[in-house]
C-alpha positions in Angstrom: 180.0 94.7 98.8 177.3 92.1 98.4 174.7 94.7 97.9 176.8 96.3 95.1 177.0 93.0 93.2 173.3 92.3 93.9 172.5 95.7 92.3 174.8 95.0 89.3 173.1 91.6 88.8 169.7 93.2 89.0 170.6 95.8 86.4 172.1 93.1 84.1 168.9 91.1 84.4 166.9 94.1 83.5 169.0 94.7 80.4 168.6 91.1 79.4 164.8 91.2 79.7 164.6 94.5 77.9 166.6 93.2 75.0 164.5 90.0 74.8 161.2 91.9 74.9 162.4 94.4 72.3 163.6 91.6 70.1 160.2 89.8 70.3 158.3 93.0 69.5 160.6 93.8 66.6 160.3 90.3 65.3 156.5 90.5 65.4 156.6 93.9 63.7 158.9 92.6 61.0 156.5 89.7 60.3 153.6 92.1 60.1 155.4 94.4 57.8 156.4 91.7 55.4 152.9 90.2 55.3 151.2 93.1 53.4 152.9 94.8 50.4 155.9 93.0 49.0 159.1 94.6 47.8 159.7 97.8 49.9 158.0 96.2 52.9 160.2 93.1 52.5 163.3 95.2 52.7 162.0 97.1 55.7 160.9 93.8 57.3 164.2 92.2 56.8 165.9 95.2 58.4 163.6 95.0 61.4 164.2 91.3 61.7 168.0 92.0 61.6 167.6 94.5 64.4 165.6 91.9 66.4 168.4 89.4 65.9 170.9 91.9 67.2 168.8 92.4 70.3 168.5 88.6 70.9 172.3 88.2 70.3 173.0 91.1 72.7 170.8 89.5 75.4 172.6 86.2 74.9 176.0 87.9 75.2 175.0 89.9 78.3 173.7 86.7 80.0 176.9 84.9 79.1 178.9 87.8 80.5 176.8 87.7 83.7 177.4 84.0 84.2 181.1 84.4 83.7 181.2 87.4 86.1 179.3 85.3 88.7 181.7 82.4 88.2 184.7 84.7 88.6 183.3 86.5 91.7 182.6 83.1 93.3 186.3 82.2 92.6 187.5 85.3 94.4 185.5 84.6 97.6 
């Protein structure tokens, strides 16, 4: 049973890091898009930054869920 929870924790950590890295890359891409031409690229850049924000928020929520799950599982032991 411990190996099962260790595997779940490893997968959740992988998801968190993937979301954070994707968010950083999209944030940098959004900044580069906005830096050149203005109007159309501004709209596209804002959209990319919004997607980056969603990834950061998703990583935060998954990490919060992980902490709550670990707290709950420690309570059951």
